[in-house]
C-alpha positions in Angstrom: -256.1 -21.4 -13.2 -255.3 -23.6 -16.4 -255.0 -27.3 -15.6 -251.7 -27.5 -17.2 -250.2 -24.9 -14.9 -251.8 -26.3 -11.9 -250.3 -29.7 -12.9 -246.7 -28.0 -13.2 -247.0 -26.4 -9.9 -248.0 -29.5 -8.1 -245.1 -31.5 -9.6 -242.5 -28.9 -8.6 -243.8 -28.9 -5.0 -243.9 -32.7 -4.8 -240.7 -33.2 -6.6 -238.2 -30.3 -5.6 -235.8 -29.7 -8.3 -232.1 -31.0 -7.3 -229.0 -30.6 -9.5 -227.9 -33.9 -11.0 -225.0 -35.3 -8.8 -222.5 -38.1 -8.2 -222.6 -39.4 -4.5 -219.6 -40.9 -3.3 -219.5 -42.9 0.1 -217.3 -42.4 2.8 -217.2 -43.5 6.3 -215.4 -43.9 9.8 -214.2 -47.2 8.6 -211.7 -45.7 6.4 -208.4 -44.0 7.7 -206.6 -41.0 7.3 -205.5 -40.1 4.3 -208.3 -41.9 2.8 -210.9 -39.7 4.6 -210.7 -37.0 7.2 -213.5 -36.4 9.4 -214.2 -33.5 11.4 -217.3 -32.2 13.6 -216.9 -28.8 12.1 -215.6 -29.2 8.5 -216.7 -31.2 5.5 -215.1 -34.6 4.9 -211.8 -34.5 2.8 -209.2 -37.0 1.7 -208.2 -39.3 -1.1 -211.8 -41.0 -1.4 -213.5 -37.4 -1.4 -210.8 -36.2 -4.4 -211.3 -39.3 -6.4 -215.3 -38.6 -6.2 -215.1 -34.9 -6.8 -212.7 -35.3 -9.9 -214.9 -38.1 -11.3 -218.1 -35.9 -10.9 -216.1 -32.9 -12.5 -215.3 -35.2 -15.4 -218.9 -36.0 -16.0 -220.1 -32.3 -15.4 -222.1 -33.3 -12.2 -222.3 -32.1 -8.7 -220.1 -34.2 -6.5 -221.7 -35.1 -3.0 -220.2 -36.9 -0.4 -222.5 -39.5 1.6 -221.7 -41.0 5.1 -222.2 -44.7 5.5 -221.8 -47.1 8.3 -219.3 -49.9 7.0 -222.0 -52.5 7.1 -224.4 -50.5 5.0 -222.0 -49.7 2.0 -223.9 -52.1 -0.3 -227.2 -51.3 0.8 -226.6 -47.7 0.0 -225.4 -48.6 -3.5 -228.2 -50.9 -4.0 -230.9 -48.5 -2.9 -229.4 -45.6 -5.0 -228.3 -43.4 -1.9 -224.7 -43.6 -3.1 -223.4 -44.0 -6.5 -219.6 -44.8 -6.0 -217.6 -46.1 -3.4 -213.8 -46.1 -3.6 -212.2 -48.0 -0.7 -213.1 -51.6 -1.6 -212.1 -54.9 -3.3 -214.0 -57.6 -5.2 -212.8 -60.3 -2.6 -214.9 -58.2 0.2 -217.9 -58.8 -1.7 -217.5 -62.2 -2.9 -216.7 -61.1 -6.4 -220.1 -60.3 -7.4 -221.6 -59.6 -10.7 -223.6 -56.9 -9.5 -220.8 -54.4 -9.0 -218.5 -53.2 -11.5 -214.8 -52.6 -10.2 -212.0 -50.2 -11.4 -208.3 -50.5 -9.9 -207.4 -47.1 -8.3 -204.3 -47.4 -6.0 -202.0 -50.1 -4.8 -201.6 -50.8 -0.9 -200.4 -53.6 1.3 -201.4 -54.6 5.0 -198.3 -54.3 7.4 -197.2 -54.0 10.9 -197.1 -50.7 12.7 -194.9 -51.4 15.7 -193.6 -49.4 18.6 -189.9 -48.8 18.2 -189.6 -49.8 22.0 -191.1 -53.2 21.8 -189.2 -56.3 22.6 -190.8 -58.3 19.9 -189.3 -59.1 16.4 -192.3 -58.8 14.3 -190.5 -60.0 11.0 -190.6 -63.4 12.5 -194.0 -64.9 13.6 -192.3 -67.5 15.7 -190.8 -64.9 18.0 -193.9 -63.3 18.9 -195.4 -65.3 21.7 -196.8 -63.0 24.0 -197.1 -59.9 21.8 -200.2 -57.9 21.7 -201.3 -57.5 18.0 -204.2 -55.1 17.3 -206.5 -55.3 14.4 -209.7 -53.6 13.2 -212.9 -55.0 14.5 -214.8 -56.5 11.4 -212.1 -56.2 8.9 -210.5 -59.0 6.7 -206.8 -59.8 6.8 -204.6 -62.0 5.1 -203.6 -65.4 6.7 -200.2 -64.0 6.9 -200.8 -62.2 10.2 -202.7 -65.3 11.6 -199.2 -67.2 11.7 -198.6 -65.1 14.8 -201.5 -66.2 16.6 -200.3 -69.9 16.0 -197.1 -69.1 17.8 -198.9 -67.5 20.9 -199.3 -63.7 19.9 -202.4 -62.0 21.6 -205.0 -60.9 19.3 -207.0 -57.6 20.2 -210.0 -56.7 17.8 -210.4 -52.9 18.3 -213.5 -50.8 17.0 -212.2 -48.2 14.4 -209.0 -46.3 14.0 -209.3 -43.7 16.6 -209.2 -46.5 19.2 -206.5 -48.6 17.7 -204.2 -45.7 17.3 -205.0 -44.7 21.0 -204.0 -48.1 22.2 -200.8 -48.3 20.2 -199.7 -45.0 21.6 -200.3 -45.8 25.0 -198.6 -49.1 24.9 -201.6 -51.1 25.5 -200.7 -53.1 22.0 -197.4 -53.6 20.7 -198.4 -53.6 16.9 -201.4 -53.0 14.8 -202.1 -54.5 11.4 -203.1 -51.6 9.0 -202.6 -50.5 5.5 -199.2 -49.3 4.5 -200.8 -46.1 3.2 -202.6 -45.6 6.5 -199.2 -46.3 8.4 -197.1 -44.0 6.3 -199.5 -41.1 7.0 -199.5 -41.9 10.7 -195.7 -41.8 10.7 -195.6 -38.2 8.9 -197.6 -36.7 11.8 -195.4 -35.1 14.8 -192.8 -37.4 16.5 -194.6 -40.4 15.2 -191.6 -41.4 12.9 -189.4 -41.9 16.0 -191.9 -43.5 18.0 -193.4 -46.3 15.5 -191.8 -48.5 12.7 -193.2 -50.3 9.6 -192.5 -54.0 9.3 -193.3 -55.8 6.3 -194.8 -59.2 7.2 -194.8 -60.5 3.7 -198.5 -60.2 3.1 -199.4 -60.0 -0.7 -199.7 -56.4 -2.1 -203.3 -55.6 -3.3 -205.2 -52.8 -5.3 -208.2 -50.7 -4.1 -211.1 -50.4 -6.4 -213.9 -48.0 -6.9 -217.0 -49.7 -7.5 -220.4 -48.8 -8.9 -223.5 -51.1 -9.5 -223.4 -52.6 -12.8 -226.8 -51.7 -13.5 -226.3 -48.2 -12.6 -227.6 -45.8 -15.4 -224.3 -44.0 -15.6 -222.3 -46.9 -15.1 -220.3 -47.1 -18.4 -219.5 -43.2 -17.9 -218.3 -43.3 -14.5 -216.0 -46.5 -15.4 -214.8 -44.4 -18.4 -214.0 -41.4 -16.2 -212.2 -43.3 -13.9 -210.1 -45.3 -16.2 -209.2 -42.1 -18.0 -207.9 -40.6 -14.7 -205.8 -43.9 -14.0 -204.6 -43.5 -17.6 -203.7 -39.8 -17.6 -202.2 -40.1 -14.3 -204.5 -38.1 -12.2 -205.0 -40.9 -9.6 -201.5 -41.1 -9.0 -201.3 -37.4 -8.7 -204.1 -37.3 -6.2 -202.5 -40.2 -4.1 -199.1 -38.7 -4.1 -200.4 -35.4 -2.5 -201.0 -37.6 0.8 -197.8 -39.4 0.6 -195.3 -36.5 0.4 
């Protein structure tokens, strides 16, 4: 066998050919409609849609990569993933090793039970109220005022658990993003069971992020900016609001 052919065959065996792809991160730390997780179906939701559209514009295969919340940065650094689209610079200490692109607006609010006796529009009236937050998440100081006036804080692991505790009346309200709350209200009889209360916390933007030294960084950023400019991001977002 000629040496060149032999080397070629070894190369093919050791390094199996795979299509070039864009790998977008998702995880259980994101809520519906950002991500829908199922034991029997592929993940879907706004994050997957953004990743798929970005890959399409770059003429790449889009792949969804699961990551625990605490390993998001590790996945990006090691190249296990290329893009994360549910993040903010402040959550990473505004690092220069990540490049960010604004995607959709959001705001943290109270989602309360309609039968609660507490007035969540006034933190001074929340003594004894049970407030749930997602374990490990960061929240604006607006919500900490309630604790200063005697509210009880419950840090709950994950959205599934926090929705269950709210529905069973074990907590009076949860602090979640407005996007998550609005989607939750759209399900079944939830609109009659829960109420959104604006606590006055500042609005913010969610971002996509890619490693600054990523070989396709400029292409990815350009595609995301184009999606924002031509209305594609808003169209994808609106699909889950209506």
